[in-house]
C-alpha positions in Angstrom: -61.9 49.3 56.6 -62.2 52.9 57.1 -64.2 52.8 53.6 -66.0 49.6 54.2 -67.8 51.0 57.3 -68.1 54.6 55.3 -70.2 52.3 52.2 -72.4 50.8 54.8 -73.8 54.2 55.0 -75.4 54.3 59.2 -74.2 56.9 61.8 -72.6 54.4 63.5 -70.3 52.9 60.5 -69.4 56.4 59.8 -67.6 56.6 63.3 -66.3 53.3 62.9 -64.8 54.6 59.6 -63.3 57.6 61.1 -61.5 55.5 63.6 -60.4 53.8 61.1 -59.4 56.3 59.0 -57.5 58.1 61.9 -55.7 54.7 62.3 -54.1 54.9 59.0 -53.2 58.8 59.3 -51.6 57.7 63.2 -49.6 55.2 61.0 -48.9 57.0 58.2 -49.6 60.5 58.9 -49.1 61.6 54.9 -51.5 59.1 53.9 -53.6 61.8 51.4 -56.8 58.9 51.1 -57.0 58.7 54.9 -58.0 61.9 54.9 -60.4 61.7 52.0 -62.1 59.0 53.8 -62.4 61.7 56.8 -63.9 64.1 55.0 -66.6 61.6 53.5 -67.7 60.4 56.7 -67.7 63.6 58.1 -69.9 65.2 55.5 -72.0 62.3 55.8 -72.7 63.4 59.7 -72.9 66.3 58.9 -75.8 65.6 56.0 -77.6 63.7 58.1 -77.6 65.5 61.3 -76.0 63.6 63.8 -73.0 65.8 64.3 -73.4 69.6 64.7 -73.7 71.0 60.8 -70.9 74.0 60.7 -68.2 72.4 63.0 -68.5 68.7 60.7 -68.7 70.8 57.1 -65.5 72.3 58.5 -63.8 69.2 59.7 -64.9 67.5 56.2 -63.4 71.0 53.8 -60.3 70.9 56.2 -59.4 66.7 55.8 -60.0 67.6 52.0 -58.0 70.2 51.5 -55.7 68.9 53.7 -55.4 65.4 51.5 -55.0 67.8 48.0 -52.2 69.6 50.5 -50.7 66.1 50.4 -51.8 65.1 46.8 -52.8 67.6 44.8 -53.5 65.4 41.7 -55.7 63.1 44.1 -59.2 62.8 42.6 -60.9 61.0 45.1 -60.2 64.1 47.0 -60.8 66.9 44.7 -64.7 64.9 44.5 -64.9 65.1 48.2 -63.5 68.8 47.9 -66.2 69.8 45.7 -68.7 67.7 47.5 -68.3 69.7 50.8 -68.9 72.8 48.6 -72.4 71.3 47.0 -73.5 70.7 50.6 -72.4 74.1 51.6 -73.6 76.0 48.6 -70.0 77.3 48.0 -70.9 76.6 44.0 -68.9 79.1 41.9 -66.4 77.0 40.0 -68.3 73.4 41.2 -68.8 72.5 37.7 -64.9 73.1 36.9 -64.1 71.4 40.2 -66.0 68.5 39.3 -64.6 67.8 36.2 -61.5 68.3 37.3 -61.8 65.6 39.9 -63.0 63.4 37.3 -60.0 64.3 34.7 -58.0 63.4 37.6 -59.7 59.7 38.6 -62.6 58.6 35.7 -62.9 55.3 37.6 -64.0 57.1 40.6 -67.7 56.0 40.8 -68.9 58.6 43.5 -67.3 61.6 41.8 -69.6 60.6 39.4 -72.3 60.2 41.3 -72.1 64.0 43.2 -71.4 65.4 40.1 -74.5 64.0 39.1 -76.2 65.9 42.4 -75.0 68.9 41.6 -75.8 68.8 37.8 -79.5 68.0 39.5 -79.6 71.0 41.7 -78.1 73.1 38.6 -81.9 72.4 37.0 -79.7 70.2 34.7 -81.5 66.6 35.4 -80.4 64.9 31.9 -76.6 65.3 32.7 -77.3 64.2 36.3 -79.1 60.8 35.2 -76.3 60.4 32.8 -73.8 61.2 35.2 -75.1 58.6 37.4 -75.5 56.0 35.1 -71.8 56.5 34.6 -71.1 55.8 38.1 -73.2 52.6 37.8 -70.9 51.4 35.2 -68.0 51.9 37.3 -69.3 50.6 40.1 -72.0 48.5 39.3 -72.5 46.6 42.4 -72.7 49.3 44.9 -76.0 49.4 46.8 -75.3 53.2 47.6 -74.7 54.1 43.9 -78.1 51.5 42.9 -79.8 53.6 45.3 -78.6 57.1 44.1 -79.3 56.2 40.2 -83.2 55.8 42.0 -83.3 58.9 43.7 -81.6 61.2 40.9 -83.9 59.3 38.7 -87.0 60.1 40.9 -85.4 63.9 40.9 -85.7 64.2 37.2 -89.2 63.1 38.0 -88.8 59.3 35.5 -90.6 57.6 39.0 -91.3 54.8 37.2 -87.9 54.2 36.0 -86.5 55.5 39.3 -88.9 52.1 40.8 -87.0 50.1 38.6 -83.6 51.0 39.6 -84.3 50.7 43.0 -85.9 47.3 42.9 -83.0 46.5 40.7 -80.5 47.4 43.4 -82.7 45.2 45.9 -82.6 42.0 43.7 -78.4 42.2 44.3 -79.0 43.8 47.7 -82.1 42.9 49.5 -80.9 44.4 52.6 -79.9 47.4 52.4 -81.8 49.8 54.0 -81.2 52.8 51.6 -82.7 51.3 48.9 -85.8 50.1 50.7 -85.7 53.6 52.4 -85.3 55.6 48.7 -87.9 52.9 47.0 -90.9 53.8 50.1 -90.1 57.6 48.9 -90.6 57.3 45.2 -93.7 55.3 45.7 -95.1 58.2 48.9 -94.8 60.7 46.1 
């Protein structure tokens, strides 16, 4: 249920997801995936400016690190920690951290997308596009990842492809706000 709400991508849904992740932890204190979900939820709330950035980034990082103390081989938690580090500008060794996360779980679509964010920020747009394409191969029905594909293509200065990707996403999920928002952004630019 926590991941269900996390995928909705609204502030209220992230907060609801946190409630479910905390319930899971109450029932099973050593459930690494629940701590990973907390990390991802807190990071999104910080990135969107819903909660104080410094304090909320710390919660996100602590949760991911705790998940890894429980299960050091949990690729999702390694990806979450790398994602937090990306947004916190802690880039030393980050490429290797993302690669390790993908090695541990190559089927975790969001790890491919977050790695694409890193690659784009590192000035490697072709690799970023390839990585987000891999994310969509893993989870082609994700509205969030379809919106992410559009954003990475846009940042790679491939606006016509970005528009096509976002429209494709809207065919599958015509009501998802993130697809509309990013399509509007691409058209504005």
